[in-house]
N, C-alpha and C positions, 0 to 999 in steps of 0.2 A: 427289330422286335417290332410286335404289333403295338400301335398307339391309337387310342380311343379318345377324342377331346369332345366331350359334351358343351354346348352353350345355349343360352336362350331361356335359361329358367329366370324366374323373379318373383315378385308380388303382385297378385291380380286380384280384383274383386270377384265374387261367385257371379256366375255367367259370362265370365270374361275368356279370353282367350291367349294362347300364347304358342309358340311354335319353337320347339327344341331342335337343335341339330347336332349331329355327331359324325365328325370328321376323321376317317382312318386313314391309318398308313401303316407300311409294313408288311401288307398283305395284297392277295389280289381280290381286291375288294369285291368284284362283279361275280364271283363264285360264292360268296358267302350269302349264308341266312344271317340276317341282322335282326337283333331284337332291342325291345325296350323293356327294363323292370323298374320297377320302384320300391322303396323301404320307407314307410312312414314311422316315427320315434315309437319304440316298444314293439314294433312288430316285424315279422319276417319279411324279406325281399319277395315282391310278387312279381308275376308275368303281367305284362300290360298289351305289348303288341309285339309281331314279328312280321318280316317280309322277306320271301325266298329270293333265292337269286335271279328267279323268273318272274318276281314283282307280285306273287301272290301273296296277300296279306291276311292276318288272323289276329284277333283281338279277344281280351279279356271281356266277360259278359259286363263288368263293371263299367267299362269305357266303350263298348260297342257302341256306334253311331253318334258318339261325341268327338273321337279320337280319330285320326287317319295317318297311318305310316306311309311313307314313301321313300324312294331313293333316287339318288342320281349318281351312276357309276362313273359318268365322266368327272364329277368332282368327288369321288370316294366318300360320298356323304349321305346318312340316313337321317330322315327328318320324322318328328312326331308333331302334327298339328292337333292341338287340344283346343277345344269349343265347348262351350255349356259347363265351365271348370266350377267344381263343387268343392267345398272345405274337405271334404273327405279325399280328394286329389292331391292334398299336401302331402309331399314325400321327396325324397332326392330320387332324381329319375337318373338311371343308369343305361348306358348303350352297351351290347354286348354281342360277341360273335360265339357266345356260349363257351368259348374256351377264354377270352381274353375281355375286360371290363374297363370302363372308363372310369374317371375319379367321381362322376357324378354331378349332378346340377340341381340345385334347389329350386323346388316350385312350392309356393305357398299362396293359397287361396283362403283369403279373408277381408273381410269388411272393416 
């Protein structure tokens, strides 16, 4: 079955950076659009970024210009480079194929 395993979350100060990774297994990774979503406490899950099978990215307005999504098909991995982090970026970040979801990784932005 499909497994998505996120890593790279943690505690970072405002203005800092983190790089999330999501390693996929059980699927032909290269043909999938991969996405990142996030969910803050008490809020619905929201779209962050996605990258098509051809490598075309798209972003939520709230992260555009600060976050970069990329993929390495040889490693079955999708990345989310997050720069200029703000307290409002605090959330659990999830990797998805839109059919399957990872377990999430916590990102906390606080001084």
